[in-house]
N, C-alpha and C positions, 0 to 999 in steps of 0.2 A: 504494500500500500504506500509506504513512504517513497519508494522509487517512482511510482506512478505520479504522485503529487509533485515530487521534486522535478521530474522530467517535464511535467506540464508547466511548472513555474519557469523552468529554464527556457522552454520553448517560447513562452510569452515574452520573457525578457529578451531573448535572442531576436525574435521577430520585431520587437519594438525598436531595435537598432535601425531597422529600415526606415522608421519614422524620423530618426535623427538624420539619416542620410538625405531624406527628402525635406529636411528643415520643418518637419511637423512636430512641434514641441508638445503635442498631446501624448506622445510616446505610446501609441496604440500598438499592442501586440495581439497575436491571435493564435489559436490552436483549434483542435477538433476533438470531440469526445472520443473519436476512434483512436486517438493517440494514448488515452489513459491505459488500456490494457497492454499496448505495445511498450510504453515506458515502464509499466509494472513488471515486465519481464526482466528489468534491471535488477530485481531482487535475486535473480539467479546468478548474477555475475560473481559475487563473493564466494558462494558455494562451489562454482566451477573453478575459480581461482584456487581455492583450498584443495580441491580434487586434483588439479594440475600440480600443485606443490607436492602433494602426497605421491603422485605418479612419478614425477621427475626426481623428487627427493630434495630435501632442504639442506642436507649436510654441506657445509662450507659455502652456502650461497649468501652473498653480501646483500644487505638491505636495498642498495641501489639496483642491483641486478634483478631482485625480486620485484621492485617497483616497475622497472622497465618491462619485465616479462608480463606482469599483470596488466600494465597499460596497453601493451600491444595485443595481448589476448582479448581484453575487453573491447578494444577498438575493432578488431576483426569480428568479434561476436555481434557488436552493435551494427556494423556495416552489413553483416549477413542477415540479421534480423530485419533491418530497415529494407534491404533489397527484397527479401522473400515476402515480408508482410506487404510491401508496396506492390509486388506482383499480384498477390492474392486480392488486395483491395482494388487495384486497377482493373483486374478481370471482372470485377463486379461494378465498375464505374463509380467507386467510392474513394479512391486514393486522394487524400487531402494535400498531397505535395506533388510537385512536378519540377524537377531540376534540369529540364531539357535546355534551358537558356544558359546554363553554366558550362563553361568549357571543360570542367573536370567531372562532368556527369557520366554515370554509367547507366544507360537505359532510361535516363530521366529519373531514376529511383534513388540513387545515392550520389553524393558529391565527394570526390576524393580529397578536395581541399578542406573538408571537415574532419580529416584524420586527427589533427591535434585536439579538436573539440571533443571527439568521441574518446580519445585517449584519456583526457582529463575527466570527462563525464563518467566513464567507467570506474576510474579510481574514486571519484566522489561517491558513486553508488556503493562501492565497496565499503567506504567509511560509514555511510548511512546505515547499511545493513549489518555491519560488524556486531557480533555478539559482545555484550559487556563482559569484561574480565578476560578478554583474549588479547 
C-alpha cells in the first residue's frame, strides 16, 4: 500500500514539473487510478532484492556494491513492469502514458532516459518497505 501511494505522489510531483517548464505556476500534476496497482507492485522490490542477496551471497560484499546491485535490479524490474503493464493496458485502449514523442522511447511504453529515476525510485521503495529492526 505504501509503495502505491508513494508512487502516485511521485508521479504527480514529476508531472507537475511540466507545468514549470510551461511557466504554469499552478504546478498541476496528474496521474491515473490505473497506476495505483502498478506502483503497488513496488512493495515486491525489497523482497526480490533480499532473495537476490541470498542467491548471490552476501559474504564480502561492500555496502556500495550492494547499493549498486539493488538499484540496477530495481531499475530493470520497474522498466519490465512498466513495459508489460503498458502493453496489456494499450491492448485494451487504457494505457495512460505514451512516450512515443521521446527519442529514448521503446515502443512508446518506456523511456530509457528515466533509468536514473527508476534506479532511485526502486531504492526509495526498498527503504519504505524495509522491515523495522533489519
